[in-house]
N, C-alpha and C positions, 0 to 999 in steps of 0.2 A: 432524265438527263442528270438530275441531282444525284441519284443513286450511283450513276456511272462515275461522276466526278468524285464522290466520296470513296468509291471503291479504288479509284486510281490514287487518291490521297492515302488511303489505308495501305496500299502497296508500298508507297514511298516511306511512310512512317513505320510500318511493321518490318519491312525487309531492309530498310536502310538504303543508302545509295549504292547501286551496283558498281563494282569495279569496272572502270572503262577499259575496253579492249584497245588494241593497237589502232592507230589512226586509220590505217588501211589493212584490216585483217586479211591474212592469206587464206583463211578458212571461214566457213559460215559461222555466225554467232547464233546460238540457240538458247532461248530462255526457257528454263525448266522449273516448274513449281514442285516443291517437296516440303516435307516437315521432318523433324527429328523424332520419329516414333517407330515402333517396332513393325508397323504395317508396311513401312518403306524399307524394311531390313535388307532386301535384295540390293537396292540402290546404295544404301549406307555401307554395306559390306563391300560393294564394288569400288566405292571411293576410298574406303579404308585400305583395302588390299592392293589397290593400284596395279602396278606392273606384275604382281603375283598372279593376276588373272589373265596374263598375256596369252596363255594357251587357248583361251576362248577365241582368239583372233583379234580381240579388241581390249583396250584398257583405258582407265582414266588416270590422269596425272594432275595433281593440284597446281593451280596458279595462285589462288588465294584460298586457303583451307576453309571448307564449309561455305564457299561462295562461288568459286569459279574453277573450272577444270578443263583440261585439254583432253579430247577424245582421240585416241590413236587406233589406227588399223595397222597391226604389225608395228613397223617403225615410222609410219606416216601419220602425221597429225591431220585429222579430217574435220574437226569441229572444235569450237570454243563453247563450252557449256556454262552459262550463267545460271546459278541455282537461286531460287527465290522462295522464301518461306511465306506461305499464306495461312490464314486462320482456318481454312478448311475448303471443302469442295465448292461451296457456294461462292466464295470469293474467287476461287480459281476459275470457275465457270464464267464469271463476269469478265475477268481479265483475259481469258481465252477469246471471248467474244469481241474484245477490243483489240485482239492480236498483240497484246502485250506479253502474252505467254504462248509459247509454241507447243509445248508438250508438258506432261505432268505425271506425277505419281499421286493418284487420288482415288476416291471411291468410285465404283462403276455407276452408282446411283447419281453421283454428282455429274458424271459425264453424260448420263442420260438426260438429266435436267438441262445441261448445257445444250445438248442437241435439241431439246424441246424449245429452248429459247432462241434457236436459230443459228447456233454456232456449229460450223461444219467440222465436228470432231469425230474421231474414230478410236475405238479401243483396240490396241495392238496385241495385248496379252494380259492375263492376270499376273499378279506378283506374289499372291498368297491366297489361302482360303482360311475361313474360320477366324478366331481371335476377337470375339465381341462378348462383353460381359455386362451384367446389371449389378451395380454396386450399392450396398446399403451402408448405414453408419457403422463405424468400427465395432461398437459394442452390440450390434444386432445379432440375434440368434437365428435370423431368417435364412433358410437355405432350401432351394427347390421350389418348383412352381406352386405347389399347394400352399406353402408358407407365404410366398410372395402374394398370391391371390388373396389369402386371408388378411394380410397386412393392408392391401388395397381396399378390400371390402369393409374392413373394420375401422378405417380412417374416418373421422368425423367430417373432415374437410376433404376436397378433392386431393388425391395423392399426387405429389409433384415429382415428376421424373425429368431430369435434365439431359440434354444432349449437346454436342459441341458444334454441330453445323446442320442447318435445315435440310440440306440435300444429302447428308451423310448416310452410309449404310446402317449404322447403329440407330439413327433416328427412324428411318423407314422401317427397319426390322422391328423395333419395339412397338411402334404404332400398329403395324400389321399384325404382330403376334397377339397383342392385347385385344385388338378389335376382333380377331378370329376366335379369341377365348371368351367373347361376349362382354368385354369390359368397355365401358363408354369413355372414349378418349377425345380430348379437345386441346386446342392450342390457346383457347381463350381463358385467362385466369378468372374471369367473372362468370364462366359457364357453371351455373348451379346444378345442372344435370350431369355434369362430367364426374366420372369416378377417378379418372386420371387426367391431369393437366400436364402437357409437355412444355418444358421450359428451355428456351434457347440460351445457353451459357456463353455463346460467342467465343468459341475457341477451346481447344483441348486443354490449354494451360489453366483454364478456369474450372475444370472438372474437380481437381484435387481438393480445393478449399470450399466447394459449394455446399457440402454437407455441414461442415463446422460453422459456416456462415449462415446456415439455415435458409439458404436459397431454394433448396430442394429436399425431398425426403429420400431420394435415390437418384442415381444417374446411370446412363448407359454409355459405354465408350469402347474404343478399340484398344487392344493390347499395344503398349505396355502399361497404359494408365490404370486399369483395374488391379493388375498385379503390383504396381508401385503403390497404390492406395493401401493395399493390404500390408505390404512390406513396411510402409512408413506409419502405419496406424491411423490413416485417414479414412479408411473404409473397409468393408468386407464384401467379397464377391458372394452374391446371393443366387445368381443364375449364370451359368456358362451357356454358350450358344447352343450346345446340344440339349440343354434343359428347357429352352424356350418352347412355349406351346405353339402348335401341336407337337408333342414329343416324337422324334424320329424324322422330322422334316429338316432340321437345321444341322446338317453335317456336310463337309466339303463345300461349304457355302461361300459364294463370292463376296468379296469386299473391295479391296483396292486393286487398281490396274495401272498399266502404263498406257497413256492415251496421248493423241496428238491432233492438232489441227490438220485438216486434209491438205492445205496448201503446203505445209512443211513435208508431209509424206510424199507429195508429188515433186516438190522442188529438191528435197534432200533425202532421197530414198536410202542412200548409202549410210547416212548418219542414223536414220531411224532403224535400219537393219543392224547397225553396230550397237545401238542402245538395247534393242530387243535381244540380240545374241548375248551381250554382256550380262543383261539382267537374268537371262535363262541360265547362264553358267553360274552366276552368283547365287541365284535361288537354289539351284541344285547343290551347290557347295554348302550353303547355310543349312539346308535340310539334312544332308548327309553328315555334316561335321558340326552338330549342334554344340558339342562341348568346346570346340575351337572357335565357333562363331560367337558364343555368348560373351566372352570378355571383350571382343572387338566391337560388337554392337552396343554393349553396355557403356564402353568408354566413349564411343561416338555420340550416343544419345545423351549420356551423362546420368546414368542410372546404375543401381547396384547389379552386379552380375547375376545374383540369384533371381532378380525380377525377370530377366530374360529367360533363365532356365525354367521358371514357373509358367511361362506363357505357352499356350497350346496351339497357336496358329501354325499352319503348314506353309512353308515356302515352296511355291511352284509357279511356273508360267504356262502350264498346259491347260488349254481350254477344253477340259473333258466334257463328256456328255452330262455328268452330274452338275458341273459348273454352269453349263449352258442352261440346264433346267432351272438353276437358281437365278440366273439372269432373266430368264423368261418370267419367273415368279416376281422379280423386281418390277418388270414392265407392267405386269398385271396389278401389283400392289400400288404402284405410283399412280396408275389410272384410277383404281378403286378409291384411293385416298384423296383424289382430286388435286394432286400435286402437279401433274401435267396440265398445262394450259395452252400450249402452242402446237408445235409440229408433231409431238408424240401423243397428243391427246386422242384417246379413243382407238389407238392403234394396237394391234396384237404384236407379239414377239416376232411372228412370221413377217409382218409388215415392215418391221424396222431392222431385222437381223442383218441384212446385207449392207445397209447403210451405216449401221452402228459399229459393226465389227470388221476388222481387217487383219487377218492372220497370215498374210503373205510372208512376213519375215519369220514367223514361227515355223512354217512349213518348209522353208528353204534349207 
């Protein structure tokens, strides 16, 4: 109960007070969790481009910039969207369980963990693939898996690798990749047998200074943070996703998704269809028009344009066969790592696929 109360307090203090809708709103009010990073680029582009994306059939119009938007279908307003910044998928999962958040742009692993904890959530579509890197100190000459492995093995104390959220894709990925490479990984800083200790940095905003503050020896995180660290001299990318062990495994790999509580899907299918359709249109536009998207995303996020250009993530909402294989691997890894403790524990991808995914709005 205390954790729930603290999470609710965190929402209030981190997101600020949400702008109050009209006393008797004419349309449903939807609370959507997001963050200002490149992994949410499809959503960020959609709010920035606004009516320019009307050809999709839907568009967003700001009520309060970066906080509240009206969703239109053609010329008809169909929803008021409150946007809420959370620290990561772990916090989002708790708030979705409390029904304080209706839908989100977050990691698929976070949504799996929400499902495991009893939240009736469904993934409606991916919003990108790839875009995860391991970052070393700025003056490091380490690059590639062999060099990373050597740095870990030669460390006198357990090598500390930071992550931004316990249920995030980067955290799950790094632990699984290292474990598969025969590296002994622990979350316990006092574990003398560990070769790598994973450190929770409590939010993506803390990644940047964690190396200079000697909190960690390296960190794993989602784009744009690794590219920004290089650009600003705070770190150096030592491993890109495709270089993680075993080599050849990590391409077109899932990370962030658009997901919603099932009650919202059932009660507001037109709104969910609108959001999925708009995200699909926006993701396709971002991918096809990288040069045009870069300054828009850079300005919205508040980062240099070159950082966006340097990122290698792929914007897409298509749940391809390869993407589903990656999601199946996540389910397997989350079980192997002992992260699942509830409804998802011990279950195969086949067991959870129908309940976890809902692609009805993609196929329409």
